[in-house]
N, C-alpha and C positions, 0 to 999 in steps of 0.2 A: 504494500500500500504506500502511495506517495506521501511524503511528510505533510503537505498542506491538507490533504483529506484526512490524514490521521488525527490532526488537531481537532477537526470538526467532529469526528466520531467520538473522540475522547471527551469533548466538552458537551455534546448534545446526546444524551442517552435516548433510546427509543421510547415510544409512547408506552409500550408494555412495561419497560423498566420503571418509568415514572409512576405508573399505577401501582407497581409492586412496592415502590418506596413510600407510598402514602401510608399514613397511620390507619388503623382499623376504622375510625370514624370517617376519615376521608374516603376510604374505599366504599363505605356504605353510601356516602353522599354521591359518589360517581354512579353507583348502581341505581339509585333511586332518582337520578337527575331526569331521565326521560319521562317518568311518571308525573313530574310536576307540570309538564306541558299538556297532558291529557286530563289533569285533575278537573278543570272547569267543565269539560264535556261529561265526565263521570258524575259530577254534582248535578248537572242539568238532567241527565238520564235518571238519576235517583229521584229527583224532585218530580219528574214527569211520570215515571212508571212505578217506582217503589212506594212513594208516599200515598198515591191513590189506592194502591192495593192494600196497604196497611190500614188506611182509613176505612175502606170497605169492610175489612175483617172486623174492625172495631164496631162499625155500624151494624153489622150482621148479628152482633151479640147484644144489641140494645132494642128496646121497644121505642121506636122513633117514628112518630107520625107528624108530617109536615103541618097539619092543622093544629097540632098541639105541641109546639116546640118547647114549651116549658115543662112538659111531662116526660122527659127522657129518662128511662130507667134501664138498668142492666138486667137482662133476663137469661144470660148464658146461651145454651144451644137450643132454646125453645123455637127460634125462627127456623133453624135447620130441621127440627122435628116436624114443624108445620109444613114446610116446603116439601120434604121427602114423603109426607103422607097426603099431599095434595094431588088429586088425579089430573087437575088442569095443567100442573107443571109437567107431569110425565107425558101428557098429551102433546104439549108444546115441544118437549124434548124429542118425541117420536117424529113429529112433523119436521123438526130441524134435521134429524138424521136422514129422513127421506129426501129432503131438499138437498142436503150436502152430498150424500152418497150418489143419488140419482144425477144431480147436476154435474158434480166433479167427474164422475165416471164417463159421462157423455162428452164433456169438455176435453178430457184426456184422450179419449179415442179419436175424436175429431181433430184435435190439435196434432196428435201424432200422425194421423193420415195426411193432413195438410203439410206437415213438415216433410214427410216422405216425398210429396209431390214437388215441394220447393227445394229439395236437396239435390238439385241438378241445374244446369245452366239452360235458360231459355230466354227468348226475347221479352222484355218488359218485366223481368223478375224483380228488380228493385222497386218499381212502381207498385206492382201487385203486393209485394211484401209490406210496403208502407200502408197500403189500403187495408190490409189484413189487420193492422194494429190500431186502426181508428176506433173501433168499438171500445177497446180497453181504456182509452184515454178520455172517454166521455164521462160526464158526471152521472152517477147512478140515479140521481133525482130526475135529470133530463131523460135518461133512458126509460125510467118508470113512467113518466108522463107520456112519452111517445108511444110506448107499447100499450098503455092503457087506452089510447085512441085506437091503436091497431086492433085491440080485442073488443072494441065497442060492438054491442049486439046489433045495432041498426046501421051504423056507418063505418064500421071497422073493415080494414083491408083483409083481415083473416077470414071473416065470414064471406066477403066478396069473392075471394079466390076459391073458397069451399063451394060456393054456389055455382061458380063457373064449371067445376068438374062434377057437379051433381051430388056433393056430399052435404049432409045435414049441418045447419048452422045453429049456433047457440050463444048464450051469454057466457063466455068463457070465464069471466071473473065473477059471475053471479051464481055459479053452481059449486057446491061443495066437492063434487067429483072431479072438477077440472081446474079449479082456481089455483091449487098448489102446483099442478103441472104446467099451468100457464106461466107462473113465476119461474119455474125451473127452466122453461124454454127461453124466457127473457134473460136469465142468468147465463145460460149456455151461449146465447148470441153475443153477450158482452164479453165473457171471459174465456171463450175458446181461443181467442188471440193470445192470451197469456200462455196457455199450455202450448200453443203453436210456437211461440217465441222460444220457450225453454227447450222444447223438443228439437227445434231447428238448430239451436246452438249446440245441443248435445250431439246431433247427427253430424254436424260440420266438424266436430272435434274428435270423431272416431278415427282410429287408425285404418289405413287402407290395405295393409298387408294381409289381414284375414280375408278380405274380399278378393284380392288377387289370387290367394291360394285356393279359395273356393271356386273361382272361375276356372283355374287350371284343372281342378278335380272334376269339373263338369256340373257344378251346382247351379240350379236355376234361381230366378229372382225370389220365389217363395221360400226356397230352402235357405238362401242367404238371409232373408228377413227373419226366419224362424230360429235359425241356429247361430246367427252372428249378431244381427242388429238388435233384436229383442234382449238377448242376454247382456250385451254391452250397454243397453239403454236402461236397464232395470234401476240403477241408482238415480239416474236423471228423472225417470218416471216416478220413482218413489218420493223424491224431494218435491217434484211438482205437485204430486197428490197431497202431500202434507201441507204445503203452502196454500194451495187452493182450498183445502178442507178447513184450515184455520180461518181463512177469510170468509168462507161460505157460512160457517157456523155463526159468524157475527152479523149475518145479513139482517138489516133493519129497513133500509131505504125503500126497497122494492115493496115490501109488505105494507109499509106506511103510506107510500104514494099510490100504489095500485089498488089495494084492497082494504087497507086499515085493519088488517088481521082477519077480515071476514071472507066469505059469509059463514056465520056460525063457527067462528074460530078455525076455519079450514086452513088459513094461511098464517096463523098465529105461531110464529117461531119463538124460541126461548128469549131472544133479545127483545122482541116486541112484547112478550109477556112480562119481562122485567121492567120495561118502560111503562107499561100499563099499571103494574103493581106500585111502582114508585111515584109516577107523576099523574096518574089518573085516580088511583085510590089512596095515594099519599103514604103508603107503608114503606118507608125508606129502609128500615131495618130488614124487613122481609125481602125486599127487592135486592138488597146487598147480599143476603144469604143465597138467593137464587143465582146471582152473578158469580159468587164464590164457588158454588157447586158446579156451575157450567165451566168455569176456569179449571177446576180440578179435573173434571171429566175430560176436557180437551187436552190438558197437560199429560194426564196419564195415558190417554190413547196415543198421543204423539210419541211419548217416551217408549211405550211398548213397541210401537211400529219401528222406531229408530233402532231399538235394541235388537229387534228381529233382523233388520238389515245388517247391523253390525256383526251379529253372530254368524250370519251367512257369508260375511265378508264382501257383500255386494257394494258397499260404499267405498271400497278400496280398489275395485277392479279398474276404474278409470283414473 
């Protein structure tokens, strides 16, 4: 080593040597230094998410009526006992499950099918892909208002097209047998684009080597889809199913705008039931217990589903 450079290296130890020379307190300060910059964001997240959850748990243990705010009393788990024995709550939970499983399953199938169609080059692909994403960015309130007009018994487009092909028409939002399925169809129209976007991103990220090997072995399109694409896409489909299910369980806008929970509670989901309990009948404590129970059910369901995927190792395949 030349003498000039030797002086520099002798006088300027490396950054690792400087860290090792720090006292224990100084080392801890260097280790926790990055967390100081994200501390404001952590505080905001705790205030927005954690505090309302704790507040809801506290309210669920109280007898709290908005019409009598001076008569708040601690009653322990009585609200939970009442909610768990209430057949109306279980009915709302059943309708929520039908809405979620039915809507998300159709959305995932349609989104995956559309992603397969778009996973190739063709003229106008970019424009078509942008148009496919339009329903997802619309406000649920606006979507509910438009589709309520579409389902109108006298001037709706749905009945008009049914009459053109000779099918019977009806008041789709006015019958208990069709109202919930009309909401499911509206939800499918709006959120299939989300599943399409997730599936398309997953398909574009798949390796090409398995398909080249399958083509050499003489596999057709259906066999490649069954034995290569679907197994590789299982983690992506699972995550998309979880994300859409969580969002679908929280559905409130469509039921409020299109049917107001009717007819005869046919479209009254758990979220709408919680809203009515708290802000129509003013039982805030009971509504908080309903919300906590729903949160627990959704959390446990997602946890078991994720654990199932982890045990099978499907989240690590890609």
